[in-house]
N, C-alpha and C positions, 0 to 999 in steps of 0.2 A: 304551747303545749307544756303541761306541768307534770309530765310523767318522769319517773326516775330514769336516769341515763347511765350507761355503763361507766362514764367518767366520774359519776357521783359515788361509786362503790370501790372499796379496797378489795381487789381481787387476788392479790398474790397468795399463792398456796391454797386457794379455794377451788372447789370443784364447781365450774360454771356451766350449767346446762343451757345450751343455745338452740332455740328453735330457728332453723334456717329453711329456706325454700330451695331445695335442690331438685325440684321436679323438672329436670332437664330433658330435652328431646334426645332420643337414642335411635341410631339406625338399626337395621336388621342384625348387624354383628355386635350390637351393644356398645358402639362408639358414640360418644357425646357429639352431637352435631351443632350445638350452640351452648357455650359455657357462660353466657351473660349472667345467669342467676347465681352461679358460683362466684364469678368475679365481683358481682354487686355486693356480696356480703364479706368480701375479703378484708375491708377496713376493720370490721368488728372482730373477726377471727384473729387478724394480725395484732390488733391492739391488746386483746386478751392474752394471747401467747407472749407478746413482748413484755407484758406486765405481770408475768408469772402465774397466770391462771392455769388450771388444769381443765382444758376446754373439751366439753362433751357435746357433740353436734347431733341434733335430731332433725329428721326430715321425712317427708313422704315422697313417693315417686309413683305416678300413675294411679291406676285403680285396681289393685289386686283383690279387693273385696274381702279382706280378712283372711286371706290364705297366702302361704309362702309360694311365691312364683318367681323362678329364676330371672325371667325377663324384666321383672320390676325391682331387681336387686340394686342397691346403691354401690355395688362394687366398682362400676366404672367411675363414679364420683370419688370413691376412695383412691383410685389410681391417679385421678387428677390432683387430689390433695397431696398425694405422695410426691408428685412432680413439683408442686409448689412449696411444700414444707420439708421434704426429705425425711430423715430419720425421726422427726418429731410427730409424724402423722401415722395413725393406726386405724384399724377397722375392726368393729365387733360384728360377729355374724348374727346378732340378735339385738333387740333394744331393751329387753328386760331379762331377768334371770341370773343365776349364779355365775355363769361365764362372763356376763356383762359386768357384774359387780366386781369380779376378780380383775377384769381389764381396767376398770375405773380405778380400783385400788392400786394398780401398778403404775398409774400415770405420775410423771414428774412435773414440776412447775414448767409451764410453756408447752407441754405436750398437747396433742389434738387427737381426739378419738371420735370417729364417725360411727354412729349406731346404724344398724340395718333398718330398712323401711318400716316406719311406724304403722303403716296400713296393712302390714302382714297380720295385724291384730284388729279384728272388727271393733274392739273396745275403743280404739283411737277415735274413730269418727262418731261413736256413740257417747263420747265424753264420759266413759265409765270411771267412777271415782277410784275403784281399786287399781285400775290400770294407771290412772293419773298419779296415784300415791306411789306406785312402784317406780314410775319415771322420776318423780320428785325425790325419792330416796337416793338417787344417784348423784344429786347435786346439793350445794350449799346456797347457790345463787341461781336465779333464772333470768335469761335474757331472750327477748323475742326480737328477732331480726327478719321475720318472715311476713312482711306486709301482705304478700300474695295469699296468705292463709289466715290473715287477721279477721276476716269476715266470717270465719267458721268457729263455732264454739266446740272445739275438739279437746281431747284430753291433753294434748301437748301445747295447745294455745290458750286454753281457758281453765280447764280443770286443774292442771298442775300448779297454778298460782295459789290455790287454796292451801297448799301444803308446803310452800316456800315463803319465807318472810320478805325477802327482797326480790322484786320482779321488775326488771328494767328493760328499756328499749335499747337496741343497738344502733349503729350509725345509719344503716339503711332505713330502718323503721323511723328513726327521728327525722331523716331527710324527707321521707314520704309525708309524714304528719306535718312537718314545718311548711312544705310547699302547698299541700292540699289545704291545710288549715289556714294559711295566709290567704290563698285564693278565695276560699269560701267564707272566712270569718272576718278578714280585714283586708280586702283587695284594694290595690291602687286602682283608681278609676280614670278613664272608662274601663269597665270590666265586660269583656265579650266572651261568649262561649260558642263553640261550634259543636253541633251534635249531628252525627251521621249514623251509618249503619242501616240495616235492612228494615227493621220494624219499630214502630212506635211502642208496641206492647212491652218491649224490654226497657224502654226509656221513659215511661210515663212519670214515674216518681222523680226521675232526674229533671225532666222538663218542668214539672210543678215546683220543685225546689229551686231550680235555676231562675224561673220567672220572678221569684221574690228577691233575687240577689243581683242579677246581671243588668247591665245597661242595654245590651243587645244580645239576641240569641239568633244564630245563623243555623238553619236546618238544611241538610243535604242528605245524600244517600237514598236508599230505597224507601225510607219512611216518608220522604217528601211527597211521594205520589199519593199517599193516603190524604195528606193535607190538600193537595190539588183537587182530589175528588170531593173533599169537604167544601171546596170553593166552587164546585159545580163544573170543573174542567174535565174534559175527556183525556184519559191517560193511555189509550191504546192497550197494549198487553203488559204494561208496566206492573211491577209488584204492587199489590193492593191488599190491605187488611180491611175487608168489608165491615167486620164487626167493630172496627176502630174509627170509622169515618165520623160518627157522631162525636166521639171523644176528641178527634182532631179539630172539629168545628168548635168544640168547647174550649180547647186550648187557645185557638185563635181569638175567641171572644175574651178569654181571661187576659190575654196579652194586651188587648185593646183597653179593657177596663183598668188594668194596672198601668196603662200608658207605657208599656214596654215595647221596644222595637223588636219585632220578630220577622226576620227576613227569610224568604223561601227563594229557591232558584228561579231565574227568569228565562233561562234556556237550558237545554240538555242535549247530550249526545244520545240519539236514539238508534237502536239496532234492530235488525229483523229477527234476531234470536239471541239467546244467552250464550254467546260464543265470541272469542276474540277475533275470529275470522269473519264474523257476520258483516253484512252490508250495513253501513252506518251513515248518519248525517246529523248535523246540528240544527235543532229547530227550537222556536219559542215554546215555552211550556203549554201555551194555549193552542198549539198546533201540532201535537204529537200524532203522527199517522195511526190509524186504527190498527194496523198490522205490525206496529213497532213498539219497542219498550225502551224507556229511558234507563241508561246504565252509567251515566256520568253527568256532572254539571258541565255546562257549556262556558265558552270564553266570556260572555257578558256577565254571567253569574260570578265568575272568578273576579272580574273587575268590581262588581257590586260588593262582594264579600271583602275583597282586598281594601277597598276604601274604608270599610268599617273597621277592619283589623289594624290598618296603618296608624290610627289615632289611639288604639287601645294601650292601656298600661298593664293590664292583666288579661291573659288569654288562656282559656281551658278548652282542650279539644278532646272529644271522645267520639270515635267512630268515623271511618272514611266517608267521603262524600260521593264516591263512585265505586265501581267494581275494580278496585286498585290492583287486584291479583292479575287482571288481564291488561296487558300493556296498552291496548287501544282505548281502554276506559279508565286509565290511571292518571290522565292529564290533569283533571281538576284537583284531585287529591295531592298530586305532586306540586302543582302550582301553589296551593294553599300552604303546603309544607315549606316551600321556599319563602313565601311571604312571612310566615311565622319566624323563620330563621333570621330574616331581615329585621323583624320587629324586636327580636331578642337582642340583636347587635345594637339596636338603638335604645336599649334599656328596659324594654317591656319584660314582664315575667310570663314565660310560656310554660304551661304544664300540660303534658300529654298523658291522657288517662289510661294507659296500658292497653293490653290486648291487641286488636287489629290496628288501633291508632299508633301504637308503638311500632308495629311491623311496617306500617305505612311510612312513617318518618324515617325509619331505617332504610327502607327500600328507596326512598327519595334521596338518601345520602346525607340527611341533615339532623339525625338524632343527636349528634354531639353538639349541635348549635341551638338546642332547646335548653331552657332553664332546668327543666326536670322531665324525665320520661319515667312514668310510674312502672314498677315491676309487677303490679297487681291489677289485672283486668277487673275481676269480680269485686275485689276489695275497693278499688278506686271508684268503681261504679256505685257501690253501696255508700261510700263516703259522699259522693256527689248527690245521692238521694237524700242525704241528711240523716242516714241511719247510724246508730252506735255500732262500732265494730267490736265484737266480744273480746278479741285478742288484744285490743288496745285498752278497752275499759278495765280489763283484768290486771293491768300493770299498776305498780305502786305509784302513788302520788309522791311528789317530792316533799 
């Protein structure tokens, strides 16, 4: 990655606008229930503060749709920052305007100011030039550390860079790009990818891009049943995208033509209904009862996938291979998570593609044993599709 990095810039005494992803979950009382996104960007904020920058943090929270809504205020995050940084942390009740300009002017070297939710203005998501210009006027330097929002061309991720000369990535953004870039552009081989989740339709571009890069592609989750249907198998009441059966068949043909190993499950845990308490049994994929649905990969599939993963030097995982939210159908996902942790300990590079995959490895208790767990579900998915991320493309070259 050849993008400008915060360590490449002299920041002392400068107003540094930092786009962060503080879109954290809140309970009904407004308390933060998971502060991972705040903690993930601490190295960038700490570095800038320690090096005498006047740090101005920008973020969105939820979907207020261009209106001020108290339930989407960043005040809970401001309280969290106050606990971390004490008297150096401040909060502005808006993100543009005279009051914000005054708050910025009052900052001392090392101070940290969090602006109110960017999405209280509809202009943010519309990438309005005037709004971007007003944000840019608050800073001398721009840093993007919000990988989770890098796939959106918004005023604070793309538009703003047109009005600031130096646009750099922070530590979190650099880590994301380094790991994902290595995996897709220069992987240590064998390179194996695991794709799960419910539908093929959301992963078509990922599959097509991966087939040109991986040595083996392992497919699980709900999407596998559409592939089974394409092979002429009966799948009972399992999830099926009828309109994607032909496409699944084409993907199988493409893998064969490209001489790529594409592995599907050989057995599954079938249930009488979509419920954790449902009657269930493990069956071969060619013997799913007509009145049952597959909700997890079975033990033989775990063995099959594990053999492929054990020899891999680079592993990318996007999407759980079963309904991991239900304990009785989380065994396959948990088992693969443990295998990846073991692979990491033996020197393999393991990259978890955000979203449900990140939740799955956390639930399995092994997120800290992976090389990298992405903070951006949508952004990491688009990166895996081979798409250019607007928030990354807009950063200055070194």
